[in-house]
Structures are given as structure tokens and as C-alpha cells.
C-alpha positions in Angstrom: -121.2 12.0 104.5 -124.1 11.8 102.0 -126.5 13.0 104.7 -124.2 15.9 105.5 -123.9 16.9 101.8 -127.7 16.8 101.5 -128.2 18.8 104.6 -125.7 21.5 103.4 -127.3 21.7 100.0 -130.8 22.1 101.5 -129.4 24.8 103.8 -127.9 26.8 100.9 -131.0 26.4 98.8 -133.2 27.7 101.7 -130.8 30.6 102.4 -131.1 31.8 98.8 -134.8 31.4 98.7 -135.0 33.6 101.8 -132.7 36.1 100.1 -135.0 36.3 97.1 -138.1 36.8 99.4 -136.3 39.3 101.5 -135.2 41.4 98.5 -138.7 41.5 97.1 -140.3 42.7 100.4 -137.4 44.9 101.5 -135.6 46.1 98.3 -132.7 47.8 100.2 -131.5 44.3 101.2 -130.3 43.9 97.6 -127.6 46.6 98.2 -126.7 44.9 101.5 -126.4 41.6 99.6 -124.1 43.2 97.0 -121.8 44.6 99.6 -121.8 41.3 101.6 -120.7 39.3 98.5 -117.7 41.5 98.0 -116.7 41.9 101.6 -117.1 38.3 102.6 -115.9 36.9 99.3 -112.7 39.0 99.2 -112.0 38.3 102.9 -112.4 34.6 102.3 -109.8 34.6 99.5 -107.3 36.7 101.6 -107.6 34.5 104.7 -107.2 31.3 102.7 -104.6 32.8 100.4 -106.4 31.2 97.5 -105.0 27.8 98.5 -107.8 25.9 96.8 -109.0 28.3 94.1 -111.2 30.2 96.4 -110.9 33.2 94.0 -112.6 31.1 91.3 -115.4 30.2 93.7 -116.1 33.9 94.7 -115.9 35.0 91.0 -118.4 32.3 90.1 -120.8 33.5 92.8 -120.5 37.2 91.7 -121.3 36.1 88.1 -124.3 34.1 89.2 -125.6 37.1 91.2 -125.1 39.8 88.6 -128.5 39.8 86.9 -130.4 39.4 90.2 -128.5 42.5 91.6 -129.2 44.5 88.4 -132.8 43.4 88.4 -133.2 44.6 92.0 -131.0 47.7 91.8 -128.5 46.2 94.2 -125.5 47.3 92.1 -123.9 50.6 93.2 -122.5 51.0 89.7 -123.3 49.3 86.4 -120.1 47.2 86.0 -120.1 45.9 89.6 -119.8 42.2 88.6 -117.1 42.7 86.1 -114.9 44.8 88.4 -115.7 42.3 91.2 -114.5 39.4 89.1 -111.4 41.2 88.0 -110.5 42.2 91.5 -110.9 38.8 93.1 -109.0 37.0 90.3 -106.2 39.5 90.7 -106.0 38.6 94.4 -106.0 34.9 93.4 -103.1 35.5 91.0 -101.2 37.4 93.7 -101.3 34.4 95.9 -101.0 31.6 93.4 -99.6 33.1 90.2 -100.6 32.2 86.7 -99.3 30.0 83.8 -96.5 31.4 81.8 -98.2 29.9 78.7 -101.1 32.3 79.3 -99.2 34.9 77.3 -101.6 34.3 74.4 -104.3 36.1 76.5 -101.9 39.0 77.3 -101.5 39.2 73.5 -105.3 39.3 73.2 -105.4 42.3 75.5 -102.6 44.1 73.7 -104.4 43.7 70.4 -107.3 45.7 71.8 -105.1 48.7 73.0 -104.8 50.5 69.6 -108.6 50.7 69.4 -108.7 52.4 72.9 -106.1 55.0 71.8 -107.9 55.7 68.5 -111.2 56.4 70.4 -109.6 59.4 72.2 -109.3 61.1 68.8 -112.5 59.8 67.1 -115.2 60.1 69.7 -117.4 63.3 69.6 -116.5 66.1 71.9 -119.8 65.9 73.7 -119.4 62.2 74.4 -118.4 61.0 77.9 -115.2 59.3 76.6 -114.5 57.4 79.8 -118.0 55.9 79.9 -118.0 55.1 76.2 -114.7 53.3 76.3 -115.4 51.5 79.6 -118.8 50.2 78.5 -117.3 48.5 75.5 -113.8 47.4 76.8 -114.6 46.2 80.3 -116.1 42.9 79.0 -113.0 42.0 77.0 -110.8 43.0 80.0 -112.8 40.7 82.3 -112.4 37.9 79.8 -108.6 38.5 79.6 -108.1 38.5 83.4 -110.4 35.4 83.8 -108.5 33.6 81.0 -105.1 34.4 82.4 -106.2 33.1 85.8 -107.8 29.9 84.4 -105.3 29.0 81.7 -104.3 25.4 82.3 -104.9 25.9 86.0 -105.2 22.5 87.6 -108.5 21.9 89.2 -110.2 18.7 90.4 -113.6 17.5 89.2 -115.2 18.1 92.6 -113.8 21.7 92.5 -115.4 22.4 89.0 -118.7 21.0 90.4 -118.3 23.5 93.3 -117.9 26.3 90.8 -121.2 25.1 89.1 -122.9 25.1 92.5 -121.8 28.7 93.3 -122.9 29.9 89.9 -126.3 28.3 90.5 -127.1 29.4 94.1 -127.8 33.1 93.3 -130.1 32.0 90.5 -132.3 30.4 93.1 -132.8 33.8 94.9 -133.5 35.4 91.5 -136.0 32.8 90.6 -137.9 33.3 93.9 -137.9 37.0 93.3 -139.3 36.6 89.8 -142.2 34.4 90.8 -143.1 37.0 93.4 -142.7 39.9 91.0 -144.9 38.2 88.4 -147.0 35.5 89.9 -149.4 35.4 87.0 -148.0 35.2 83.5 -151.4 35.4 81.9 -152.0 38.9 83.2 -148.9 40.5 81.6 -148.4 38.8 78.2 -150.3 40.6 75.4 -147.9 40.2 72.4 -144.9 38.3 71.2 -142.3 40.9 72.1 -139.6 40.3 74.8 -141.4 40.9 78.1 -140.0 43.0 80.9 -142.8 42.0 83.3 -142.1 38.3 83.1 -138.3 39.1 83.4 -138.5 40.5 86.9 -138.7 44.1 85.5 -135.3 43.8 83.9 -133.9 43.3 80.4 -135.4 40.1 79.0 -132.3 39.4 76.9 -130.0 39.4 79.9 -132.5 37.5 82.1 -132.9 34.9 79.4 -129.1 34.6 79.1 -128.6 33.9 82.8 -131.7 31.6 83.0 -130.4 29.7 79.9 -127.1 29.2 81.8 -129.2 28.1 84.8 -130.9 25.4 82.7 -127.5 24.0 81.9 -126.3 24.2 85.5 -129.3 22.5 87.0 -129.2 19.8 84.3 -125.6 19.0 85.2 -126.5 19.0 88.9 -129.4 16.7 88.1 -127.2 14.2 86.2 -124.7 14.0 89.1 -127.2 13.8 91.9 -129.0 10.6 90.7 -127.9 8.6 93.8 -129.2 11.3 96.2 -133.0 11.3 95.8 -133.6 14.5 97.8 -131.0 16.5 95.9 -132.2 15.0 92.6 -135.8 16.2 93.3 -134.6 19.7 94.3 -132.5 20.0 91.2 -135.4 18.7 89.0 -137.8 21.3 90.5 -135.4 24.1 89.8 -134.6 22.9 86.3 -138.3 22.9 85.5 -138.8 26.3 87.1 -135.8 27.8 85.4 -136.9 26.5 82.0 -140.4 27.9 82.4 -139.3 31.3 83.5 -136.7 31.4 80.8 -139.2 30.6 78.1 -141.8 33.2 79.2 -139.2 36.0 79.0 -140.0 35.8 75.3 -136.3 36.3 74.7 -135.1 33.3 72.7 -131.4 33.6 72.6 -130.5 32.6 76.2 -133.0 29.7 76.3 -131.8 28.2 73.0 -128.2 28.6 74.1 -128.9 26.7 77.4 -130.4 23.8 75.5 -127.5 23.6 73.1 -125.2 23.5 76.1 -127.2 20.6 77.5 -127.0 18.7 74.2 -123.3 19.2 73.9 -122.7 18.1 77.5 -124.9 15.1 77.0 -123.1 14.1 73.9 -119.6 14.4 75.5 -120.6 12.4 78.5 -122.6 9.8 76.5 -119.6 9.0 74.3 -117.3 8.4 77.3 -119.7 5.9 79.0 -119.9 2.1 79.0 -123.0 0.5 77.6 -125.0 0.1 80.8 -124.3 3.6 81.9 -125.2 5.0 78.4 -128.6 3.3 78.8 -129.2 5.0 82.2 -128.1 8.4 80.8 -130.5 8.0 77.9 -133.4 7.4 80.3 -132.5 10.6 82.1 -132.3 12.5 78.8 -135.6 11.3 77.5 -137.3 12.0 80.9 -135.8 15.5 80.8 -137.1 15.9 77.2 -140.6 14.7 78.3 -140.7 17.3 81.1 -139.5 20.0 78.6 -142.5 19.2 76.5 -144.8 19.5 79.5 -143.2 22.8 80.5 -143.6 24.1 76.9 -147.2 23.0 76.9 -147.8 24.8 80.2 -146.0 27.9 78.9 -148.2 27.9 75.8 -151.3 27.7 78.0 -150.1 30.5 80.3 -149.3 32.8 77.3 -152.4 32.0 75.3 -150.3 30.4 72.5 -148.2 33.6 72.1 -145.0 31.8 73.0 -145.5 29.4 70.1 -145.8 32.3 67.8 -142.7 34.0 69.3 -140.5 31.0 68.5 -142.1 30.7 65.1 -141.1 34.3 64.5 -144.7 35.5 64.2 -146.5 38.5 65.7 -149.6 38.2 67.9 -151.8 37.8 64.9 -149.7 35.0 63.5 -148.1 37.0 60.7 -144.5 36.2 59.8 -142.1 38.9 61.0 -139.8 40.5 58.4 -136.7 40.2 60.7 -135.5 37.0 62.1 -133.2 38.7 64.6 -135.5 41.5 65.8 -133.7 44.1 63.6 -130.2 43.2 64.9 -129.1 42.2 61.4 -129.1 45.9 60.5 -126.7 46.6 63.4 -124.4 43.8 62.3 -124.5 44.9 58.7 -123.5 48.4 59.7 -120.6 47.2 61.8 -119.3 45.0 59.0 -119.4 48.1 56.8 -117.4 50.0 59.5 -114.8 47.2 59.3 -114.6 47.4 55.6 -114.1 51.1 55.7 -111.5 50.9 58.5 -110.0 47.4 58.1 -106.6 47.9 59.9 -107.3 49.5 63.3 -111.0 50.0 63.2 -113.0 53.1 64.2 -112.1 53.1 67.9 -113.7 51.6 71.0 -117.1 53.0 71.7 -117.3 54.8 68.4 -119.7 52.3 66.6 -122.8 53.8 68.1 -121.9 57.4 66.9 -120.7 56.1 63.6 -123.9 54.1 63.0 -126.1 57.1 63.8 -124.1 59.3 61.4 -124.2 56.9 58.5 -127.5 55.1 58.9 -129.6 57.3 61.3 -129.9 54.3 63.6 -129.2 55.1 67.3 -128.4 51.8 69.0 -125.6 50.0 70.8 -124.1 46.8 69.5 -125.7 43.5 70.4 -123.0 41.4 68.7 -119.5 41.3 70.1 -118.0 39.7 67.0 -119.1 42.5 64.6 -118.3 45.1 67.3 -114.8 43.8 67.6 -114.3 44.0 63.9 -115.8 47.5 63.6 -113.9 49.0 66.6 -110.6 47.1 66.4 -110.3 46.2 62.7 -108.0 43.3 61.7 -106.5 43.4 65.2 -110.0 42.5 66.5 -110.2 39.7 64.0 -106.9 38.2 65.3 -108.1 38.6 68.9 -111.3 36.7 68.1 -109.3 33.9 66.5 -107.2 33.6 69.6 -110.4 33.2 71.7 -111.9 30.6 69.4 -108.9 28.5 68.6 -107.1 28.3 72.0 -109.7 26.2 73.9 -110.0 23.8 71.0 -106.2 23.3 71.0 -106.1 22.8 74.8 -108.9 20.2 74.5 -106.5 17.8 72.8 -104.7 17.4 76.2 -107.6 18.3 78.4 -110.4 15.8 77.6 -111.3 15.4 81.2 -112.9 18.9 81.1 -116.2 17.4 80.0 -117.8 20.9 80.2 -115.4 22.6 77.8 -117.6 22.6 74.7 -120.6 23.7 76.6 -118.7 26.6 78.2 -117.3 27.6 74.9 -120.6 27.5 73.0 -122.2 29.6 75.8 -119.6 32.3 75.2 -119.9 32.2 71.4 -123.7 32.2 71.2 -124.2 34.7 74.0 -121.8 37.3 72.5 -123.8 37.0 69.2 -127.1 38.2 70.8 -126.2 40.0 74.0 -122.6 41.1 73.4 -120.6 41.2 76.7 -123.0 43.3 78.8 -122.8 40.6 81.4 -119.7 39.2 83.1 -121.1 35.6 82.5 -119.8 35.1 78.9 -116.3 36.2 79.8 -116.1 34.1 83.0 -117.7 31.0 81.5 -115.4 31.2 78.5 -112.4 31.1 80.9 -113.7 28.0 82.6 -113.1 26.1 79.3 -109.3 26.7 79.8 -109.1 24.9 83.2 -107.2 21.7 83.3 -109.6 19.3 85.1 -108.2 16.2 86.8 -109.9 13.2 88.4 -107.4 12.8 91.3 -109.1 9.8 92.9 -111.5 7.0 91.9 -114.0 8.5 94.4 -113.9 11.8 92.6 -114.8 10.4 89.1 -118.4 11.0 88.0 -120.5 8.1 89.1 -121.8 7.8 85.5 -118.4 6.5 84.5 -118.8 3.4 86.6 -120.7 0.3 85.7 
């Protein structure tokens, strides 16, 4: 059985490495890959009638592939991943229903509707209303659908590990592509700004976000593959590579989020272990920390010390930057002012960009989902955010076997503070915190829980 599991894992790793190579040399393959994911994934769910949460598996794979497809122009439209996730989870609900107690997330969706209606009257005449509304509301809708599907849905520990695997596989292809796209970091780093060249030619903020998630995913896989040396080595290599490429994007948010996820996961697992198992986990953690220092030192060498200055909030000459958040605090401040001026229903979905330009002269989209929700939805947005924050914490009281809950929740919270909900990842990962994880058999329990 172990040999079969190892063989299957190596096979999937090699397949995704080949996908990354193929897309680099024949870019059109990225579009074929995008179509294949939807066609094969949806068919898989239909044929199996979502008997074992296949919809969740396909949604996880779509989320993992999103940045890679955007990076390589594989998407046929911008919100491919969000619509893909919504569609497959609707199919899953059709076959297996949803919890009646998930009404709290239907309420969350209803709280956002007034802001949509208001935008029809407040957006400028020359604005593409459909596009403005869709851009800002599709993320919350993805979250609502994902949450309704996942709310207290029973899932085994091995199934949640499969979800983690399927999130991770597309990142392997993306990583291969990025190393081919920028084989030499030294040649493209000249300052401390976020770097598109080291990010596969795509937005560093979003690439950093998904690589930060990848750091967490491969750390988890590393912890649970200790008894399988080959898988352990593979996961260690990808964890190191993911960390290096995440750091050299020069976008800090995603990488810092990934490490916070790891620390939370480590803390939850550590507290649940017996003494001897705690000692083994500590060894793993300190080894990981040692390799992190090695990766950081190597990154510093490759960037001529510029990465150290970036994380110290300095420019290339070592001068302290005025802004700690690369100017985003001005956007947040303007959105809080919009909320104070329109505290009940807000200014309407998609209006914040126009409103900010009119009042401050700054033309920029929101990077912060919390301040955007307050600005565009007013007090209703505040209530919606409270639902999102409080519900998983309440569920945890009767769902302590979901050892990933706090890591998933913090990914959503930190990501929406620096990258809003431009990706499907924060919406979907948030919903995973609502799953009711069960260890159905002794064999299924994490090996770290045994002496």
C-alpha cells in the first residue's frame, strides 16, 4: 500500500512538472489545460454524483491552478476560477444537498444585495456597470457558495489531506514554469519593489499569496510524510523551492501569511500530542527553521541584499520608506471615510474606485476587502464581516478535530487585507474552516498522535 501511494504521488508530481514545462515551451497548452480541468473535473463529479465530496476536490484543484493559468494566459475570462468553483460546488449541492444550519451564509449573501442595487444608481454613466459590480461581488459570492457547501459537512481526515494534495499539485507546475521563466534572479532584481520578472511575469502580490499558501501546504505534507522517506524528500524540496520563489517576488504579504499559517498549525498539533511525539515534532520544526534561514541567506545572496532591505521597509539605498504598506493605507483611509459618509447602506458595489478618484484624486482599486466591504455596503457590510469572523470560531468548539481551522481562517483574514478577494483562494480556503473533520478509524488518525 505504501509503495503504491509513493508511486502515485511521484506520478502526479511528474505530470505537473511536465505541464509546467509544456506550458512554458508551448503557451497555448495553458488554454488546453484550463479547458481540461473544467471538462474532466465536472464530468468526474457528475459520474460519481459527488458521493465522496468529489466537488470539493475539483474546486480545490481549480483554486490551486488559478494563478498559474492567469500567469500563462490560460484563462478565457478573468474570473474563470471563481465561476469554476461556484459551478462545481453547485453540482455537489445538487447531488448531496447542504446543511440547513448554513442559513447564516445565505444571510451573509442577502446583506450584500442592497449594495448591488445601490450601485445601479450611483455608478457613473460611462462605467461598465456589469463589469464594475462583478469584479467586486464575485469574490464574496464565491465565498458564500463555498461556505454553504462546506458548512458542517462531514469529511474524513484523509479526505481533507486529499484536498490539500489537490491544492498543491498545480503549484508544482507553476513552480516549474517560474524557474524556466526566470532562471537567474540576480539578472532581474535591481530594486526593492515587487518584482514581476521573479513572479513569472504576473502580479507579485497574487503570486506571493498562492506561494505563501503553498508553503503551508507542503509543510503539512512534510509533517505527515515522515514515515515515507521518498515522499518526505519530495515535499522538503518543494517546500524549500516554494519558500525561495515566494521570498524573491519581493511581495511580503503572501509569504508572511504562509509562515503564520505554519506556526498556527504547528501550535495546534503540538498541543494535542503526547510528550515523545512533541519532541519529534519539535525536531521537525527546528530543522524547517534551519532550512528557512539557509533559504533566506541564499535569497539575500541572489538579490544582492535587496531582499533584506525590502523586509526592513527600505529602498535600494537603505533609506526608510515613508509608507509601511506601499501606499495602501491611503486607500484604506479613503474607504473608511466613505463608510463614515455613508454608514447605513454604503456607496454601492464597485463605486469606491470612482468615489476615491473624485474625492482624493487617487485612481486605484481597493486592496483591502474589509475596508471595501465597509465602504460599499456600510453597516450591512460590517454585519457580514462579523458573520464571517465569528462563525468558524463558534464551530470550533464542537469541531476540534479540524486541526487546520485556524490556519485556514488566518489565511483568509490576512489575504483579504493585502490582496482583497481577487483570487478564489481566500474564499475557498475560508470555507474549509467550516468542514466537520472526523477520524473515522484508528488508521486514519495522523501518525503524530501515536506514541
